[in-house]
C-alpha positions, 0 to 999 in steps of 0.5 A, a space after each residue: 519514525 516518531 518525528 517523521 510522523 509528528 512532522 507529517 501530522 504538523 504538515 496535515 497528513 492523515 496519520 494512522 497507525 496499525 499494529 503489524 506484530 499480531 498478524 499471523 498470516 495473510 487473512 489477519 493482514 487483510 482485516 487488519 488493513 480493512 479497519 485501517 483503511 475502512 473498506 467497504 463490507 463486500 471487500 474480498 480479503 484477498 490480493 486482487 480485492 486489495 489491489 482494487 480497494 487500495 485504488 479506491 482509497 488512492 482516488 478518495 472513495 475511502 479511508 483518507 480525509 478528504 481534507 488532509 494533505 495527503 495520507 499516511 499509514 504507518 505498519 508498526 512492527 512490521 518484521 514480525 509479520 515479515 517474518 511470519 508471512 514474507 510473502 504476504 509482507 512483500 505482496 502489501 508493499 507492492 500492491 501499495 506502491 502501485 496504488 500510491 503512484 497512481 494516486 500520485 499521477 492524479 495529484 494525491 499523496 499516498 505513503 506507507 511507513 514501516 516500523 522495524 525492530 530489526 535492522 537487517 529487514 529488507 525486501 526487494 524492489 516494489 511497485 515494479 511496472 513493465 514497459 508495455 507496448 501500446 495497445 495498437 502495437 502490441 501484436 508482433 504482427 503491428 510491429 513489423 516482426 
């Protein structure tokens, strides 16, 4: 992790680390992320608000140095938090992945790195996007069904 973070710093990335082992649950996760990503005071400390604020980070409204190559947030000791609240730990990664993909679509780089002391730490795939019909064809009747 140290080598990766150093490489990213050398290449102009805005790298910041948060200690997640102190997070005892989802509320602490939201508080820690709000501080790390410079969320506005109106942040609602829930998952929809997290997705909303991360989308603002993705477009550069706050939480990122505009002169940086990209944004990197390192979640230190994530295995400890994941053991305490596996659902919230997965939700954070899933939301971050979706927002990072959105950032990439507009030419921005947004990465989340996890540090774990548990070599068996694993999560299901994150950032899944369903294949959807376009607005004009989503009704079955419009598709001849």
